[in-house]
matplotlib code that plots the C-alpha trace (Angstrom):
import matplotlib.pyplot as plt

x = [14.1, 16.7, 15.6, 16.5, 16.7, 19.7, 22.0, 22.1, 19.1, 15.8, 14.2, 15.5, 12.1, 11.0, 12.9, 10.5, 7.5, 8.1, 8.5, 5.4, 3.3, 4.5, 3.6, 0.1, -0.5, 0.1, -2.3, -5.0, -4.7, -4.6, -7.8, -9.8, -11.5, -15.2, -16.4, -14.8, -16.5, -19.1, -16.3, -15.6, -12.0, -11.3, -13.1, -11.0, -7.8, -8.9, -9.5, -6.0, -4.3, -5.9, -3.5, -0.7, -1.5, -1.9, 1.4, 3.2, 2.0, 3.1, 6.5, 6.8, 5.8, 8.4, 11.1, 10.6, 8.5, 11.3, 13.8, 14.4, 15.5, 13.7, 14.8, 11.5, 13.1, 15.0, 12.2, 9.3, 11.4, 12.1, 8.4, 7.4, 10.1, 9.1, 5.5, 6.1, 8.4, 6.3, 3.1, 4.5, 5.7, 2.2, 0.6, 3.0, 2.5, -1.3, -1.6, 1.1, 1.5, -1.4, -4.2, -2.8, -2.2, -5.7, -4.3, -6.4, -9.8, -10.6, -7.8, -8.2, -6.1, -2.6, -3.5, -6.6, -4.7, -1.9, -4.4, -6.6, -3.8, -2.3, -5.6, -6.3, -9.2, -7.7, -7.7, -4.3, -2.2, -4.7, -2.0, -0.3, -2.8, -0.4, 2.4, 0.1, -0.7, 2.9, 4.0, 1.4, 2.6, 6.2, 5.2, 3.9, 6.4, 8.4, 5.2, 4.3, 7.9, 7.5, 4.3, 5.7, 8.9, 7.1, 4.3, 4.4, 3.2, -0.2, -0.6, 0.1, -2.2, -4.9, -4.4, -4.7, -7.9, -9.4, -8.4, -9.9, -13.2, -13.7, -12.0, -11.9, -15.1, -17.0, -15.7, -16.6, -20.1, -20.4, -19.8, -23.2, -25.1, -26.8, -28.7, -32.0, -31.1, -30.4, -26.8, -26.1, -24.7, -21.5, -19.5, -19.7, -16.8, -13.5, -10.2, -7.2, -3.7, -4.9, -7.1, -7.0, -3.8, -1.7, -3.2, -1.3, 2.0, 1.5, 0.4, 3.6, 5.7, 3.7, 4.1, 7.8, 8.7, 6.3, 5.3, 8.2, 9.1, 7.6, 9.2, 9.4, 7.2, 4.4, 4.6, 4.9, 2.0, -0.2, 0.1, -0.5, -3.6, -4.9, -4.2, -5.9, -9.0, -9.5, -9.1, -11.9, -14.1, -13.6, -14.6, -17.7, -18.5, -18.5, -20.6, -23.3, -23.9, -27.5, -26.9, -25.3, -22.5, -19.6, -18.5, -14.9, -15.9, -16.0, -12.3, -11.6, -8.2, -9.5, -12.0, -11.7, -11.1, -8.0, -6.7, -6.8, -5.4, -2.5, -1.6, -1.7, 0.3, 2.9, 3.5, 3.5, 6.3, 8.3, 8.2, 9.0, 12.0, 13.7, 13.6, 14.7, 17.6, 18.9, 19.9, 22.4, 21.4, 17.6, 18.2, 20.3, 17.6, 14.9, 17.2, 17.9, 14.2, 13.3, 15.5, 13.8, 10.2, 9.5, 10.2, 8.5, 5.4, 5.6, 5.9, 3.6, 0.4, 2.1, 3.2, -0.4, -1.7, 0.8, 0.7, -3.0, -3.5, -0.5, -0.3, -4.0, -6.3, -4.4, -2.5, -1.6, -3.3, -6.7, -7.0, -6.5, -9.4, -9.8, -8.4, -5.3, -4.9, -5.0, -2.5, -0.1, -0.7, 0.2, 3.4, 4.4, 3.7, 5.8, 8.7, 8.6, 8.1, 11.1, 13.2, 12.4, 13.3, 16.6, 17.4, 16.5, 18.8, 21.6, 21.2, 23.5, 22.8, 21.1, 18.6, 18.0, 17.3, 14.8, 13.0, 12.8, 15.7, 17.8]
y = [-5.9, -5.0, -2.3, -4.5, -1.2, -1.2, 1.8, 4.5, 3.0, 4.5, 2.7, 5.0, 6.8, 3.7, 5.1, 8.0, 6.0, 3.4, 6.1, 8.0, 4.8, 3.8, 7.3, 7.0, 3.6, 5.3, 8.0, 5.4, 3.8, 7.2, 8.4, 5.2, 4.9, 4.1, 6.7, 9.5, 8.6, 11.3, 13.9, 15.1, 15.8, 12.2, 10.9, 13.2, 12.1, 8.5, 9.1, 10.6, 7.7, 4.6, 4.5, 3.0, -0.7, -0.6, 1.4, -1.3, -3.9, -1.9, -1.5, -5.3, -5.7, -3.1, -4.8, -8.4, -9.0, -7.9, -10.3, -13.9, -15.1, -15.1, -16.7, -17.9, -19.5, -16.4, -13.9, -16.0, -16.9, -13.3, -12.5, -15.5, -14.8, -11.2, -12.2, -14.7, -12.4, -9.3, -11.3, -12.5, -9.0, -7.5, -10.3, -9.8, -6.0, -6.4, -8.9, -7.8, -4.0, -2.4, -4.1, -3.7, 0.0, 0.4, 1.1, -1.6, -3.3, -6.8, -9.3, -13.0, -16.0, -16.1, -19.2, -17.5, -14.3, -16.2, -18.3, -15.3, -13.1, -15.8, -16.3, -12.6, -12.7, -10.3, -6.5, -6.3, -6.1, -5.8, -4.4, -7.8, -8.9, -7.4, -9.8, -12.8, -11.3, -10.6, -14.1, -15.5, -13.3, -14.3, -18.0, -17.6, -15.0, -17.3, -18.1, -14.4, -13.7, -16.4, -14.7, -11.2, -12.4, -14.4, -11.9, -9.1, -5.6, -6.3, -9.6, -7.8, -5.0, -7.6, -9.2, -5.8, -5.0, -8.3, -7.4, -4.0, -5.4, -8.5, -7.5, -3.7, -3.2, -5.7, -4.4, -0.9, -1.9, -3.7, -0.5, 0.7, -2.2, 0.0, 1.9, 0.7, -0.8, -4.5, -5.8, -9.6, -11.3, -12.4, -12.4, -15.8, -15.2, -15.8, -14.7, -16.5, -14.9, -11.3, -11.1, -9.5, -7.7, -9.4, -6.9, -4.1, -6.1, -6.3, -2.7, -1.5, -3.6, -2.4, 1.3, 0.9, -1.2, 0.1, 3.6, 6.0, 8.5, 11.9, 15.2, 15.2, 18.4, 16.7, 13.6, 15.7, 18.2, 15.9, 13.1, 15.4, 16.9, 13.5, 12.2, 15.1, 15.0, 11.3, 11.6, 14.2, 11.9, 9.2, 11.6, 12.6, 9.0, 8.3, 11.3, 10.3, 6.9, 6.5, 4.3, 7.1, 4.8, 5.0, 1.6, 0.4, -1.1, 2.4, 2.5, -1.0, -1.7, -3.1, -0.4, 2.1, 4.9, 3.2, 2.1, 5.7, 7.1, 4.7, 5.5, 9.2, 8.8, 6.6, 9.3, 12.1, 10.5, 9.5, 13.1, 14.4, 12.1, 14.1, 17.1, 14.9, 13.4, 16.8, 17.3, 14.7, 15.1, 14.7, 11.7, 10.1, 10.8, 9.1, 6.2, 5.7, 6.1, 3.5, 1.0, 1.7, 1.6, -2.2, -2.2, 1.2, -0.4, -3.4, -1.3, 1.7, 0.1, -0.3, 3.3, 4.4, 2.6, 4.2, 7.7, 7.8, 7.0, 8.7, 11.9, 12.6, 10.6, 11.2, 14.4, 16.5, 18.5, 18.7, 22.3, 21.4, 20.3, 16.7, 17.5, 19.0, 16.1, 13.5, 15.4, 15.7, 12.0, 11.2, 13.2, 11.6, 8.1, 8.7, 10.1, 7.4, 4.5, 5.5, 6.2, 2.7, 1.2, 3.1, 1.8, -1.8, -1.5, -0.6, -3.8, -6.8, -8.3, -11.5, -9.6, -6.9, -9.5, -11.3, -8.0, -7.5, -5.1, -5.1]
z = [2.3, -0.3, -2.8, -5.8, -7.9, -10.3, -9.7, -12.3, -14.2, -15.3, -12.4, -9.7, -9.6, -7.6, -4.6, -4.0, -5.3, -2.6, 0.1, -0.8, -1.1, 2.4, 3.8, 2.2, 3.8, 7.1, 6.2, 5.3, 8.7, 10.6, 9.0, 8.5, 11.9, 11.4, 13.9, 11.8, 8.5, 8.8, 8.5, 5.0, 5.8, 6.7, 3.7, 1.4, 3.1, 2.7, -1.0, -1.5, 0.4, -1.1, -4.1, -2.0, -2.4, -6.3, -6.4, -4.3, -6.7, -9.8, -8.2, -7.9, -11.5, -12.7, -10.6, -11.5, -14.6, -16.9, -15.3, -16.2, -12.7, -9.4, -6.1, -4.7, -1.6, -0.6, -1.2, 0.3, 3.3, 4.0, 3.9, 6.0, 8.7, 8.9, 9.2, 12.0, 14.0, 13.8, 14.4, 17.7, 18.5, 17.9, 20.0, 22.8, 22.8, 22.6, 25.4, 27.9, 27.3, 25.4, 27.2, 30.8, 30.1, 28.6, 25.1, 23.5, 23.9, 25.0, 25.1, 24.4, 25.2, 23.7, 21.6, 20.1, 19.4, 17.5, 15.5, 14.7, 13.5, 11.3, 9.6, 9.4, 11.8, 14.4, 14.3, 15.9, 12.7, 9.8, 7.5, 7.4, 4.8, 2.3, 3.4, 2.6, -0.8, -1.6, -0.5, -2.9, -5.7, -5.1, -5.3, -8.8, -10.0, -12.2, -14.2, -14.4, -15.7, -18.4, -19.5, -19.7, -21.4, -24.1, -24.7, -27.3, -26.5, -28.1, -26.1, -22.8, -23.7, -24.5, -21.1, -19.4, -21.3, -20.1, -16.6, -16.9, -18.2, -16.0, -12.8, -12.7, -14.5, -12.4, -9.1, -10.1, -11.0, -7.7, -5.8, -7.1, -5.6, -3.0, -5.7, -7.0, -10.4, -10.6, -10.5, -10.7, -7.6, -9.3, -12.5, -14.2, -16.6, -14.8, -16.5, -15.0, -14.6, -15.5, -12.4, -8.9, -8.0, -10.7, -13.2, -11.4, -11.7, -15.5, -15.6, -13.9, -16.3, -19.3, -18.4, -17.8, -20.9, -23.5, -22.6, -23.3, -20.6, -21.4, -20.6, -16.8, -16.5, -18.4, -16.2, -13.1, -13.6, -15.7, -13.2, -10.2, -11.9, -12.6, -9.1, -7.5, -9.8, -9.3, -5.6, -5.5, -7.8, -5.2, -2.4, -4.4, -5.0, -1.2, -0.5, -2.9, -1.2, -0.1, 2.9, 4.9, 5.9, 3.5, 2.3, 1.8, -1.5, -3.1, -2.3, -3.6, -4.9, -8.2, -9.1, -11.9, -9.4, -8.0, -11.4, -12.8, -9.6, -9.6, -13.2, -12.5, -9.3, -11.1, -13.7, -11.1, -9.0, -12.1, -13.2, -9.7, -9.5, -12.2, -9.8, -6.9, -8.7, -9.7, -6.1, -4.9, -1.2, -1.8, -4.0, -1.3, 1.3, -0.7, -1.5, 2.2, 3.2, 0.5, 2.1, 5.5, 4.1, 4.6, 8.3, 8.7, 7.1, 9.5, 12.6, 11.8, 13.2, 16.5, 16.4, 15.6, 18.7, 21.0, 19.6, 19.4, 23.0, 24.6, 22.5, 21.9, 24.1, 27.4, 27.2, 24.2, 21.4, 23.2, 22.1, 18.5, 16.3, 15.2, 11.8, 13.2, 15.7, 12.9, 10.8, 13.8, 14.4, 10.8, 10.9, 14.2, 12.9, 9.8, 11.9, 14.6, 12.1, 10.0, 13.2, 14.5, 11.1, 11.1, 14.6, 13.6, 10.6, 13.0, 15.1, 14.6, 11.1, 12.2, 14.4, 11.9, 9.2, 11.4, 11.8, 8.0, 7.6, 4.4]

ax = plt.figure().add_subplot(projection="3d")
ax.plot(x, y, z, "-o")
ax.set_aspect("equal")
plt.show()
């Protein structure tokens, strides 16, 4: 996918922001295996990594909500084509390579695999849920642009406050359901538009347009401190659960923990980008990696499956503890995913485009 980031603009911090968010998605999937949830290390890494999805949504808001034009056909078609092509690649790998080599569990008929994965009922490519969400956001983007264009700062802030109360507030309260005090089964008040992930789009737009850039050292160190503190709060929240089995709802994308973590991480990377941009080579590296991030995201689950089984389960790193194994796996997944993305970008243009390359 094209970066869509104007050259020599105050949006160039989106290059490293997109790269780090992609890397954190990979960390989430490396350390989220259920049988590891009794390990504090994996819970902590999970807490640090969960900010990725909100950041992706904020990037989308920064890029598009301040514009007056949006090519729905082009952008949705790219998402749909990538989804179809990579879905069939994952199904093919699962049925004809991973399962015969004992790299995956039970295999079903090809028709069931295809139907299940398109309706998000298969565990082959769970990360594709984000493509469905992004396609839906793209379909309504012109309406969201009209709202942002015709709303004052106070009106946007009012919408964000409603989102924080009725979406973020409710989902945060819902994470405490396991405790003894009574929590209603559902929220009866429904606030359209400022709901779900769209709140993060407006949040990214609001921070970019209406919140002036602070001195980069304040953004860098203040954002880093906030990000680390909130991550440890999330870790503590998981540890205090009474059920003994950590629940993903505590890491929900629309809880107060993720909201605060996303804001802190946003400022942290924006401050860090000043340091990155001061070096021409490092800036060029992040710009290139940003252009490779979409395909790296698409392929990384495949890389995790192969690396986990071939590098850890069968041969290497047996003398290293589980924590070390997972960190080595994470680094190898980052490296191979971006390498594969780089190779795909070098393929003939029609093939590369089908595979999601820019």
